[in-house]
Structures are given as C-alpha cells and as structure tokens.
C-alpha positions as CSV (number, residue, x, y, z in Angstrom):
1,X,78.8,77.8,77.2
2,X,78.1,74.8,75.0
3,X,80.1,71.6,75.3
4,X,81.7,72.3,71.9
5,X,83.1,75.6,73.0
6,X,84.4,74.4,76.4
7,X,88.2,74.4,76.8
8,X,89.8,70.9,77.1
9,X,91.2,69.5,80.3
10,X,94.6,69.8,78.7
11,X,94.1,73.5,78.1
12,X,93.1,74.1,81.7
13,X,96.2,72.1,82.8
14,X,98.4,74.2,80.6
15,X,97.0,77.4,82.0
16,X,97.7,76.1,85.5
17,X,101.3,75.4,84.6
18,X,101.5,78.9,83.1
19,X,100.4,80.3,86.5
20,X,103.1,78.2,88.3
21,X,105.8,79.5,85.9
22,X,104.6,83.1,86.3
23,X,104.7,82.7,90.1
24,X,108.3,81.5,89.9
25,X,109.3,84.5,87.6
26,X,107.5,86.9,89.9
27,X,109.3,85.6,93.0
28,X,112.7,85.7,91.2
29,X,112.0,89.3,90.2
30,X,111.1,90.2,93.7
31,X,114.3,88.6,95.1
32,X,116.4,90.5,92.6
33,X,114.6,93.8,92.8
34,X,116.8,96.8,92.6
35,X,114.4,99.2,94.3
36,X,110.8,100.0,95.2
37,X,109.8,100.7,91.6
38,X,111.8,98.0,89.8
39,X,110.3,97.6,86.3
40,X,111.1,93.9,86.3
41,X,108.9,93.3,89.3
42,X,106.1,95.3,87.7
43,X,106.4,93.3,84.5
44,X,106.4,90.0,86.4
45,X,103.4,91.1,88.3
46,X,101.4,91.9,85.2
47,X,102.4,88.5,83.6
48,X,101.3,86.7,86.8
49,X,98.0,88.7,86.8
50,X,97.4,87.7,83.1
51,X,98.2,84.1,83.6
52,X,96.0,83.9,86.7
53,X,93.1,85.5,84.9
54,X,93.4,83.2,82.0
55,X,93.5,80.1,84.3
56,X,90.5,81.4,86.3
57,X,88.4,81.8,83.1
58,X,89.3,78.4,81.7
59,X,88.8,76.7,85.0
60,X,85.3,78.2,85.3
61,X,84.4,77.4,81.6
62,X,85.5,73.8,81.9
63,X,84.7,72.8,85.5
64,X,82.4,75.7,86.8
65,X,85.0,76.4,89.5
66,X,86.8,79.5,90.5
67,X,90.1,80.3,92.2
68,X,90.1,81.7,95.8
69,X,92.2,84.7,94.9
70,X,91.9,87.7,92.6
71,X,94.8,89.6,91.2
72,X,94.0,93.2,90.0
73,X,94.7,93.7,86.4
74,X,97.1,96.3,85.1
75,X,94.3,98.7,84.3
76,X,93.5,98.9,88.1
77,X,97.0,99.9,89.0
78,X,97.5,103.5,87.9
79,X,100.8,104.9,88.9
80,X,100.7,107.3,91.8
81,X,101.1,110.9,90.6
82,X,100.5,112.8,93.8
83,X,103.1,114.8,95.8
84,X,105.9,112.8,97.5
85,X,105.3,114.8,100.7
86,X,101.6,115.6,100.8
87,X,100.3,118.3,103.1
88,X,96.6,117.5,102.8
89,X,94.5,114.4,102.5
90,X,90.9,113.3,102.1
91,X,89.4,110.1,103.6
92,X,86.7,108.8,101.2
93,X,84.3,106.1,102.4
94,X,81.3,104.3,101.2
95,X,79.3,101.7,103.2
96,X,76.3,99.8,102.0
97,X,73.5,98.5,104.2
98,X,70.3,96.6,103.7
99,X,67.3,97.4,106.0
100,X,67.0,93.8,107.4
101,X,64.7,94.5,110.3
102,X,62.5,97.6,109.7
103,X,60.7,97.2,113.0
104,X,63.9,97.2,115.0
105,X,65.1,100.3,113.1
106,X,61.9,102.2,113.8
107,X,62.0,101.2,117.5
108,X,65.4,102.8,117.8
109,X,64.2,105.8,115.9
110,X,61.2,106.1,118.3
111,X,63.5,106.2,121.3
112,X,65.6,108.9,119.7
113,X,62.4,110.8,118.9
114,X,61.1,110.4,122.5
115,X,64.4,111.7,123.9
116,X,64.4,114.7,121.7
117,X,60.7,115.5,121.8
118,X,60.1,119.2,121.4
119,X,56.3,119.1,121.3
120,X,56.1,119.5,117.6
121,X,54.2,116.3,117.1
122,X,56.5,115.0,114.4
123,X,56.6,111.2,114.0
124,X,59.4,110.7,111.5
125,X,60.0,107.3,113.1
126,X,56.8,105.9,111.6
127,X,58.5,105.4,108.2
128,X,61.8,103.7,107.3
129,X,62.8,106.8,105.5
130,X,62.3,109.0,108.5
131,X,63.8,106.4,110.9
132,X,67.0,106.3,108.9
133,X,67.2,110.1,109.0
134,X,66.9,110.1,112.7
135,X,69.4,107.3,113.1
136,X,72.1,108.9,111.0
137,X,71.4,112.3,112.5
138,X,71.9,110.9,116.0
139,X,74.9,108.6,115.6
140,X,78.3,108.9,114.0
141,X,78.8,106.8,110.9
142,X,81.5,104.7,112.6
143,X,79.1,103.9,115.5
144,X,76.4,102.9,113.1
145,X,78.9,100.6,111.3
146,X,79.9,98.9,114.6
147,X,76.2,98.6,115.8
148,X,74.5,98.0,112.5
149,X,72.9,94.7,113.6
150,X,71.4,96.4,116.7
151,X,69.8,99.0,114.5
152,X,68.2,96.4,112.2
153,X,70.7,96.9,109.3
154,X,72.6,94.3,107.4
155,X,76.2,95.3,106.4
156,X,77.1,95.1,102.7
157,X,80.3,96.0,100.9
158,X,82.4,99.0,102.0
159,X,85.4,100.8,100.7
160,X,87.7,103.4,102.1
161,X,90.3,105.5,100.1
162,X,93.0,107.7,101.5
163,X,93.8,110.3,98.8
164,X,96.2,113.2,98.9
165,X,95.9,116.8,97.7
166,X,98.3,119.6,96.9
167,X,96.6,121.8,99.5
168,X,93.5,121.6,101.7
169,X,90.2,122.3,100.0
170,X,88.4,125.6,100.7
171,X,85.5,125.2,103.2
172,X,82.4,124.2,101.4
173,X,84.2,123.8,98.1
174,X,83.3,120.1,97.3
175,X,80.1,119.7,99.2
176,X,77.8,119.9,96.2
177,X,79.8,117.3,94.3
178,X,81.8,115.3,96.9
179,X,82.9,112.5,94.5
180,X,84.3,114.5,91.6
181,X,87.7,115.0,93.2
182,X,88.5,111.3,93.7
183,X,91.5,110.8,91.5
184,X,92.6,107.1,91.6
185,X,96.2,108.2,90.8
186,X,96.3,110.1,94.1
187,X,95.2,107.2,96.3
188,X,97.8,106.3,98.9
189,X,95.9,103.3,100.2
190,X,92.6,101.6,99.9
191,X,90.7,99.2,102.1
192,X,87.8,97.1,100.8
193,X,85.4,94.7,102.6
194,X,83.1,92.6,100.5
195,X,80.5,89.9,101.2
196,X,81.9,88.1,98.2
197,X,84.8,86.9,100.3
198,X,82.5,85.7,103.1
199,X,80.5,83.2,101.0
200,X,82.5,80.2,102.0
201,X,82.7,81.0,105.7
202,X,80.6,79.0,108.2
203,X,78.2,80.8,110.5
204,X,80.4,79.9,113.5
205,X,83.5,81.6,112.0
206,X,82.5,85.2,112.9
207,X,85.9,85.7,114.4
208,X,87.5,85.1,111.1
209,X,85.6,87.7,109.2
210,X,88.4,90.2,109.4
211,X,90.3,87.9,107.0
212,X,87.9,89.1,104.3
213,X,89.5,92.5,104.5
214,X,91.3,93.2,101.2
215,X,94.0,95.8,101.6
216,X,95.1,97.2,98.2
217,X,98.0,99.5,98.6
218,X,99.8,102.1,96.5
219,X,97.0,103.5,94.3
220,X,95.1,100.5,93.0
221,X,91.4,101.6,92.9
222,X,89.2,101.4,89.9
223,X,88.4,104.9,88.8
224,X,84.8,104.0,88.1
225,X,83.9,103.3,91.7
226,X,81.8,105.8,93.6
227,X,83.2,106.9,96.9
228,X,81.8,109.0,99.7
229,X,83.6,111.6,101.8
230,X,83.8,110.9,105.5
231,X,81.5,113.3,107.3
232,X,83.8,115.6,109.4
233,X,81.1,118.1,110.3
234,X,79.6,116.0,113.2
C-alpha cells in the first residue's frame, strides 16, 4: 500500500477505541443475557467481530502489525440445524504432514517390511510413496500423529469436526465421496490446530504448544474447508 493510501494514526486510534467500546457492549450483553440464544449477545458479538476486524486491517496497513487474536466473522457462524437429541454422529478429521526426513521414514518402512516379509521380493520402502503406504498401513492415524517426528514427518495444520446425523449411514454409503456429507450447520464442535499460532513461540516452549489449540464450539466451521473421516475400519 502506498503512503498516500495508508490510514492515519488517528484512524487507527479511533478503530482501537471502537474495539474497546464493542468489548464493553459485548460484556454487558453477556451479563444481561436472557438465555443461551439471546439475540442481544449474538448482535454484540457480531459488532465486536466487525470492530476487531476493522482495527486489525488498519493496524496492519499503518504499522505492519497484527493483533494476537482472531474473531470469526458472522459468515463462519452458521446456526446449528441438526437434531436436539442426535442418535448418530461422524468424526471428521484432517491432518497435514510434510516429509521432513525421507531417510528416517524409509528406515521405519524397511523394518515394517522386514517383519512382514512374505518372500514376494517387494521393496515398497525404497520410495517415499511406498514407505508412506507401509507406515499408514501398519499404524493407526492417532499413533502416527503422536509419533510423527519419530517417523520423519513434520506436523502441519489439523482440524477435527464432530457432526451429527439423523440416523447412522448405511455401511459403505459414503466411502466413495467421504467429504460430501460434511454440513457445517450440523457441527456440534470443532477443534483446530495451526502452525500460525506457533510462530511467536520459542523453541524451548514445547510444553506450551497446547495453548495453540483453537476450540471453536457450536457450529462455527467454514463450509469451504475439506475434512477427512476418521478411519474406523482399522
């Protein structure tokens, strides 16, 4: 952005004051709430989200700085439309990894291959593609997530959605298109982990990484995100 288009310091200050005022209105609405779905709280939340977003943009344009928090906008908060007493649910999960140490990955795959050697002469562990197939064929996804460094993988972003259904799906019904049934308006809760929140942490602060967990409750996911069903056939 050019200097001529930059917001003034006064505009940034005014936006900050607007956030403070919106915080006060939101707290007052929460203190006076008449029930779980009080529209006054919802309105105050949206006003706070809008004020925070405006301040964040002006702060960045003027000073090249950002705020340490993110408030989801109204479009990411679809109302829950699922049953009040669900009888079926799906756990949808996506985890991203980078292959940080291919040699370590192949070494683990070779051990798996040696233990399962049936004399066929196959050497799938000689390639990263084959080694990944062996690894994920041998271990549960949760075990790989907890031991990813040992396997030569680097953990990326992950997301987990708990969604409800009117009734259990028929066996094999969604296997060809596992993501199509992910309705954001039927999400009970969602848990996200992103490296974005770890950027400012020191290398010695590994014990604090759990603080980067973002828990977004009551149906807040963005419907454009891809999700992956938890493998229950293992």
